[in-house]
N, C-alpha and C positions, 0 to 999 in steps of 0.2 A: 546120808553122807552116800551117794552110789558113783556111778561112773561119770557123770556129769562134772562131779565134786573133783574125782581123779584126773580127770583130762583139763581140768582148771589149776591142775596141782603144778607150779612152773618148771620143775624138772622134767616132769612127763610132759608137759607143753611142750617146752622146747625140745625134748626128746622126737616127740612125734614130728616137730617140725623141720628138724633136720633131717629126718627119716623120708620126710616126703620130698625135700629138697633132692636128697639122694636118689630117690626114684626117678624123679622129673630130669635131673641132670644126666642121670644114666642113659634114658632113655632119648635125651638130644645128643649124647656122644656116640649113639647107636647109628643115628641118623644118616643114613647114604646119601650123595649128591654126586648125580652124573657130571663126570668130567671128561672132557678132550684134553689129552696130553701130548704134545710133539717134542720128543728126545732126538739128537742128532749128535753124531762125535765120532771118533776114530777108534778101530779095534787092533792092538798089537796082536802078533802070534800068540797062541794060547787059547784057553776059554773063557768067554763073558756072558754074564747073566745080564743084558739090557732089559732094565726096567725105568719106570717112571718115578717121580719122587712123592706126587700125591696119589694117583691111582694105585688100588688095592687090587680090584678085583676087574679083570678084562674080560668086556662082553664081545669088541670086537677090535680087530688094529691091522695095519699095515706095514711091514718093512721092507725097507728098501737098501739093498746093500749093494755097493759099486767097488772095485778094485783095478788096481793095473795087471796085477798076477799073482792070484789066492786062488787055495780051494777052501771052499768053507762048508762046515755041515751045522743045518740049523736044526734044532731039534724044538717043538712047540706042541702042547699036546700029548697025543701020541705018536706022530709022526717027526720021523726025522728025513730031511732033505738034505743031498749033497750038490753042490755046484762047484764049477769049475769057473771062476770068473778071469777072462783075460781082456782087458780094458771093457770090460760088460757090465751092466747093472742087471739085478733079478728084483723082482718084486713079491714078495711074499704077502697074500691078502687075508684077511678071515681068520687071522689070529684070536684065540682063545686065553690064552696066557701069556706071560712075557717069554720071550724066546731066548734059548740057551745057544749061543753062538761058537763053535769051534773054527779055527783058520790057522793057516800056516804063513800065512802075509799080513801087510796093512790093508784093512777093509773100511772104506767110509759108510755109516750106516744111518739112516733115518728112520725114526718110528713114530707111528702116529697111533694113538689106543684111544678108546673110548669106553671107559670102566667108572665103576666105584669109587670114590673117595671119600673118607671121612674126617672131614674136617676138625669136627670138634671133637677127636678123641683124646685129646689133651684134657678135657674134663673129666675122665672116667677115673684117675686119681683123686679127685679132689670128692667125687662122690662117694669111692671106695671110704675115705678117712671121715666124710659126714655119717655115711652109713654106721660106721664103728664108734662114733661119739655120741651119736644118737640114740642107737642100742644102748650103749654105756647108762646114758641119760635116764632114759626112759626106764631100764631096769633097775637102776639105782632109785629113780623117783620112785617106781611101784613099791620098790622095799621101805624106802621112808614112809609112804604114804601108807603104807600098812601097818608099821611100827605106830605111827602117829593116831591111827584109827584104833589101834587095840590100846593104847594108852586112854584114848577118849571113852572107848568100851568100860577099862575098868575104872575110870573114875565114874562115870556114868553108874554103874554097877555098887560102888561101894558108897556111894549117895545113897543109892535105894535100900541099901540092907542096914545102912546107921540109920537113916531115915533123918527128919528134920529135928534133931536135938538142941536144945541149948548147951552151955558152956558145962553146966554141972551136969549133963548127963540126963535129965528129965526129959520126957516126950513133951512137944509144946501142943496146946490146945486151943483150938481154934475159941473165939470169944475171950480169951482169958486177958485179964490185965497184967 
């Protein structure tokens, strides 16, 4: 009885299958997909972070702001830019993260970003649960397997020590009737 037999033991086998499932599903969950997203709307006075629904990491983007009468501050990356919009439009190009916009008036915006989205991230909790259950089954199965092996060894050892005796305890001899 060795490693091959241990891997054929049902709890260990199922535990390893769950661990493999957890590994591959977690790799799928962190797979990024390049996505283009367009977001538009209206900003009221105050501070706002303009972000998309799906894109998590931005590698390029454009922000268009227009207003009849507003002062706007836009922070993106390490840069802060101030604009006074009087029936005008301003376009900020090559944004590398979602912008934070502060305004004292109503502003219309349109954000177009290209970045990474993680559409399969919902699989992560399932992978985590499969990993916990797989670890438990593999460890419990291994302990059960070792207990079973120890009992088999004890039985084998007891049989070797007592030998092949008959009911009265006398040793059997070959060729005897």
